[in-house]
N, C-alpha and C positions, 0 to 999 in steps of 0.2 A: 917527618916530630913536630915542626912548626906549623903543620901546613893541617894538621890532625889538628893543633893545640887551637889552631884560630877559628875552625869547624866546630871541633865544641863550645870553645868562647862562644859564638853564634848562638848555638845552640841554648844555652842555658840561659842568653840573651836576649830570646826572642820569646822563649817557656810563658805560660800564665796558668792561669787554675776559674775554672769556671765553678758554680750549681746552679743546682738544679729549685725554680721557684714553679711556682705554682699563679695561676690568671685569673682568675676568677671574673665576671663577668662586667663587679666596679671595679675600682681603685678603691681603699683602705679613707681618703679624701673623697672622694666623692660619697661614700657609704655613711661617712658623720656628717657632707651638706645635708641628707641625705634626715636622717637622722637630726640635726640639728635644727632644721625646718621643719620638723614632726612636732618636737617638742614645744618651739612656738604657736604655732599651732594652735594646740586644746591648753595655754596658760590661759588662766580664769576658766578653764572650763565650769561653767552652769546647769543642772536640766532643774526645767521646772516641777521636779513632786519632792514630795516632803523627804526625810533626810536617811527617815524610817523607810523609806522607802527595799527592799530586796533590789538592785540591779542586773541585767543580766548582758551582755552589747554583746550580740548578733553582727560577728564578722563574716554573716555567711559572701553577706555582694560587697565586700571588702579585695576588692582583687586588684592588687597594690605592686610592685616588686617592693623588698622590707615593708610588706603590710604586716609582717607578725611585730617588730620594733614600731607600728603609727598605732597598732588596737592595743597594743601594752601600755602606748603615750595617750591615751586614750581613757584605757581601765589607771593611771596614776593619776590623771586629772581629774576625774571623780573622786576614786575614793583621797585622795589630798582634799577635797572638799567638802568631807564625810559620808560621803552616801555608800554606804554597804553592796558589794557584790557579791553576785551569784556566781555559783559556779558549772551552773546548766539553771535550763528553763523552768524544772521540775520544780525549785527552791526558789524562785525569783517572783517578784512580784509587779519590777516591769521589765519589755525590754524594750532597748535602746537596738534599733539595726542604724549603724553607721556605713557608709560608704564615702568611698576616695575621688576626686574629682583631679587629684594629682596630686605626684608623689613621685619626682624623677627632679635633673638637671636642666640646667640649659646656659648654654655658653655662651657667650659673647664676646666679638676680638678686633678693637679698631688698630687699622694698620694707618700709620704717616708711609705712605715709601709705597714698594711691591711688595705685595700680598706673596705667598706662595701659594704658585699654580702651576698644573698642571698640564702637559703642551702633549695636543696627539702625534706621533709621528710616523706614522701608517695604517693603511688602511683596513686595520686588521683591531684598529682604536688601542692600542699599544700606546702608553704614554710616560713619558719619563717626565721627572716633578724639577721646577724648577726651584729654587728655593727664596725665602722670606730675604727681601734687602729691605731694611728701614731704618729710618730714622728715631721713631718711634712709634713703639705699639703696647693696647693693653690692652688683657685677657680678666674679662669676669666668670667667674664657676656660681652659679645660684641654685642649690638647693632649694626646691619646692613645694609646697604639702597646701594642703588642702580639703579640709573632709566636714562633711556638713551629718545631718542623721534625723532625728522622730522618734514618739516613745506612744509605749501603746502600752496596753493595760497586758500580764502573764493569761489571766485568767478569761478574760472578756473578748480583745482586742479590738478594744474602744480607746483612740485616740486622746492621749494626753500633752503632746504640742510634740514640739521641733526647735531644731539646735540649727538655726543660719550656719552657711558654710564658715568657715573659720581657716585663716592663712593665717601663713607664719616663712620667711625665706628668711636663709644664713646665705651669704656669698664670703668669696675671698677674689682679691683683688689683686694682677698683677701688673705691672706696668716696667716695660723696655725698653735704654737706650741706647742707640747703634747696636744691635744688637748683641750688646756683650753686658752692660749696667743697667743691673735688676733688683728693684725694692719692690715694697709693699711688703699687702699678710700676702704669704708665702704658703703657710703651715699653719693646722691650726693645736693651739698649745691647752693645756687642761688647767693651766694654772696653778701657782701655789697656795694651798692649801694648809690648815692644820689640823694637825692629830681631831678627829671628830666628827668634821666641819660636813664630811658624807652621812651624816646621819643628823635626819629633821624629825621629829616625831609630830605628829598630826595634834 
């Protein structure tokens, strides 16, 4: 009986639970880094056409991950600037063709000590990972966005102007000392807002 009781206690002590999760191509933090960079890139966007002209944003050549968010940010910036938006080419006076130069993540890590390395152990190129042994390390994750475009008359195709590259960055930096003590910006907080602050009339 004692042996059975000890075995039962051992089983209870080693019991665990697990949950299933989905793993998208980018983490939530990476998605937010790109989104914040896109918002910064289009801040203050203006185009050289009258405010009475209806603009159709042509994203046929806008190819990037998170492209839908970036195009919506461009449309939002035009709307905030007072421009009317057309839902299709037929109703537009002006076509604004946009393209993405960059819409992605850059990462940089600085290590004072021995960084993590992978060492081959046989002729089949099997490797073993040697963990980092550092006194101090710093990791930067940066969302980078760059857009540009040009405008032409929807009816005649005549050129009206161009928008020089719009760039934006959003950075998260983390410091680590002796691989235990960490500080710096490690998450993105939306911040506290009073009720109604989410609405702004143009």
